[in-house]
BATORDO-875195 format. One record per residue: residue in three letters; x negated, y, z of N, C-alpha, C in turn. Coordinates in pm, whole numbers, padded with zeros to 5 digits, always signed. Example, Ala and Ser with C-alpha at 12.3 -4.5 7.8 and 13.67 -1.06 7.14 Angstrom:
ALA-01319-00569+00780-01230-00450+00780-01320-00330+00780;SER-01285-00225+00708-01367-00106+00714-01290+00003+00787;
This chain:
MET+01863+02097+01375+01761+02188+01426+01831+02304+01498;VAL+01790+02333+01614+01852+02437+01694+01817+02573+01636;GLY+01918+02659+01627+01894+02795+01582+01919+02816+01433;LEU+01935+02710+01357+01963+02723+01215+02102+02670+01186;LEU+02166+02728+01086+02295+02676+01043+02273+02543+00974;GLU+02363+02451+00999+02351+02320+00937+02423+02321+00802;CYS+02371+02245+00712+02432+02226+00581+02575+02176+00600;PRO+02675+02237+00536+02813+02194+00553+02835+02047+00513;LEU+02772+02003+00405+02787+01863+00363+02734+01769+00470;ARG+02618+01801+00525+02557+01718+00629+02638+01722+00758;ALA+02699+01838+00790+02780+01850+00912+02907+01768+00903;ILE+02958+01746+00781+03081+01669+00764+03051+01521+00743;THR+02960+01491+00649+02937+01351+00611+02821+01286+00685;GLY+02728+01366+00734+02606+01313+00795+02494+01296+00693;MET+02529+01302+00565+02431+01283+00457+02369+01417+00416;PRO+02239+01419+00393+02175+01542+00348+02209+01573+00202;CYS+02205+01699+00167+02233+01740+00029+02100+01764-00044;PRO+02104+01784-00176+01980+01808-00251+01904+01934-00207;MET+01970+02025-00139+01903+02148-00095+01858+02141+00051;CYS+01887+02030+00118+01849+02018+00259+01699+02037+00277;GLY+01664+02121+00371+01525+02152+00398+01481+02284+00338;MET+01564+02343+00252+01524+02466+00183+01506+02582+00281;THR+01595+02596+00378+01583+02705+00475+01454+02690+00555;ARG+01428+02569+00605+01304+02547+00682+01182+02567+00594;SER+01194+02533+00468+01084+02554+00374+01050+02703+00363;PHE+01152+02787+00350+01128+02931+00340+01079+02991+00472;ILE+01122+02935+00583+01070+02981+00713+00921+02953+00721;HIS+00879+02833+00680+00737+02800+00680+00660+02889+00582;LEU+00718+02914+00467+00654+03002+00369+00636+03143+00425;ALA+00738+03193+00495+00730+03327+00555+00620+03336+00660;HIS+00587+03223+00721+00478+03219+00819+00344+03185+00755;GLY+00341+03178+00623+00216+03152+00552+00178+03004+00546;ASP+00268+02916+00586+00242+02773+00587+00296+02710+00458;ILE+00216+02715+00354+00259+02666+00224+00276+02514+00225;SER+00186+02442+00290+00200+02296+00294+00325+02256+00373;GLY+00357+02329+00477+00480+02304+00552+00602+02332+00467;ALA+00594+02438+00387+00705+02471+00297+00728+02358+00198;PHE+00620+02306+00140+00632+02195+00046+00685+02070+00114;SER+00648+02048+00238+00692+01926+00306+00842+01928+00336;TYR+00899+02045+00363+01042+02051+00390+01126+02052+00264;HIS+01078+02115+00156+01145+02104+00026+01045+02139-00082;PRO+01005+02039-00160+00900+02063-00260+00941+02154-00375;LEU+01069+02191-00384+01113+02277-00494+01148+02419-00449;PHE+01096+02461-00334+01125+02597-00288+01079+02701-00389;TRP+00972+02670-00460+00915+02763-00559+01010+02785-00676;VAL+01099+02691-00705+01196+02708-00814+01292+02821-00781;ILE+01332+02829-00655+01422+02937-00613+01352+03073-00631;ILE+01226+03079-00594+01149+03203-00612+01141+03237-00760;LEU+01113+03136-00843+01107+03157-00988+01239+03209-01043;LEU+01350+03153-00998+01481+03196-01045+01512+03340-01004;VAL+01476+03376-00883+01498+03514-00838+01413+03611-00921;LEU+01286+03577-00941+01200+03661-01023+01252+03673-01166;LEU+01295+03561-01221+01349+03561-01357+01473+03648-01367;TYR+01556+03644-01264+01675+03729-01263+01636+03876-01267;PHE+01541+03917-01183+01501+04058-01181+01433+04099-01311;ILE+01358+04010-01370+01297+04039-01501+01406+04051-01607;SER+01511+03970-01595+01618+03972-01696+01695+04103-01696;LEU+01685+04179-01588+01752+04309-01585+01687+04407-01683;LYS+01560+04381-01719+01488+04470-01809+01453+04405-01944;LYS+01438+04274-01945+01389+04204-02065+01495+04110-02120;ALA+01524+04123-02249+01626+04040-02314+01583+03893-02321;CYS+01453+03867-02334+01408+03727-02345+01437+03650-02216;ALA+01425+03716-02101+01456+03651-01974+01607+03629-01962;GLN+01685+03721-02018+01831+03704-02018+01869+03580-02098;GLN+01801+03559-02210+01829+03443-02294+01799+03313-02219;VAL+01690+03313-02144+01656+03194-02066+01766+03165-01965;LEU+01812+03267-01895+01915+03247-01792+02051+03209-01851;LYS+02073+03239-01978+02199+03202-02044+02193+03063-02109;ASN+02076+03006-02114+02056+02877-02181+02103+02762-02091;LYS+02204+02687-02139+02257+02579-02056+02155+02468-02035;TYR+02063+02448-02129+01960+02344-02113+01860+02381-02004;TRP+01836+02508-01986+01751+02555-01877+01813+02513-01743;TRP+01943+02541-01728+02013+02509-01604+02027+02359-01584;LEU+02050+02285-01693+02056+02139-01683+01920+02082-01641;SER+01813+02142-01690+01678+02098-01652+01653+02124-01504;ILE+01692+02241-01458+01676+02275-01315+01757+02177-01230;ALA+01883+02154-01269+01968+02061-01194+01909+01920-01196;GLY+01861+01877-01312+01800+01745-01323+01677+01732-01235;LEU+01597+01836-01230+01478+01837-01145+01517+01820-00998;PHE+01618+01896-00955+01663+01886-00816+01720+01748-00785;ILE+01794+01691-00879+01852+01558-00856+01743+01452-00849;CYS+01645+01458-00938+01535+01361-00936+01457+01370-00805;VAL+01424+01491-00764+01350+01510-00639+01435+01465-00520;TYR+01565+01489-00526+01655+01444-00419+01650+01292-00404;PHE+01660+01221-00515+01658+01075-00507+01523+01023-00459;ILE+01416+01084-00502+01283+01044-00454+01271+01068-00305;ARG+01317+01185-00260+01311+01216-00118+01402+01124-00037;MET+01519+01090-00092+01609+00999-00021+01545+00861-00007;MET+01477+00816-00109+01413+00684-00104+01295+00682-00007;THR+01227+00795+00009+01108+00796+00094+01133+00848+00236;LEU+01233+00933+00256+01254+00996+00387+01380+00950+00460;PHE+01487+00922+00388+01615+00889+00449+01608+00750+00513;PRO+01662+00725+00627+01750+00807+00710+01683+00865+00834;ASP+01548+00852+00849+01491+00895+00977+01406+01021+00974;LYS+01358+01065+00860+01265+01178+00859+01334+01308+00818;ALA+01313+01411+00900+01367+01544+00868+01299+01595+00741;PRO+01370+01665+00658+01506+01715+00673+01612+01619+00619;LEU+01573+01498+00578+01670+01406+00520+01712+01297+00618;ASP+01715+01330+00746+01761+01234+00844+01914+01235+00849;PHE+01969+01123+00887+02115+01109+00894+02166+01174+01022;ASN+02276+01247+01011+02335+01315+01126+02449+01229+01182;PHE+02418+01154+01286+02518+01067+01347+02625+01146+01422;ASN+02600+01274+01447+02697+01358+01517+02789+01434+01422;ALA+02780+01406+01294+02866+01471+01195+03010+01422+01211;PHE+03101+01494+01149+03243+01466+01163+03281+01323+01120;LEU+03246+01283+00998+03287+01152+00949+03223+01035+01025;PRO+03095+01039+01058+03040+00930+01139+03107+00920+01277;LYS+03139+01034+01337+03209+01032+01466+03350+00973+01450;LEU+03417+01011+01342+03550+00958+01313+03542+00808+01290;TRP+03441+00763+01220+03419+00620+01195+03401+00545+01327;GLN+03326+00603+01417+03305+00540+01550+03436+00527+01627;ILE+03520+00626+01615+03649+00624+01687+03735+00510+01634;PHE+03740+00495+01500+03828+00394+01442+03770+00254+01444;THR+03641+00239+01463+03583+00106+01462+03554+00051+01602;THR+03577+00132+01703+03552+00082+01839+03681+00059+01914;
């Protein structure tokens, strides 16, 4: 997408990462397009929740405990991984934001060595 920084993993490998689409999701959210935000990354709200929880944790000990809990973070990571695999199965390799980048470094290198 022109005008946005590309994910480093996608720029090198051509493969999207579990966070691909998050920037476009927040751009749509900033414009009031909630359905567009969900379409680019359905877990954008988790990032908002984490930021809010962080600011609450500055004042409340119970929120600090949540942020220190390794199972909380494992759950968040598991959620992102599950959604990533679902999105890869339904969107990859042709639908943004999980489209394959044929202009990435490794695919270009592969073309050089195989032609």
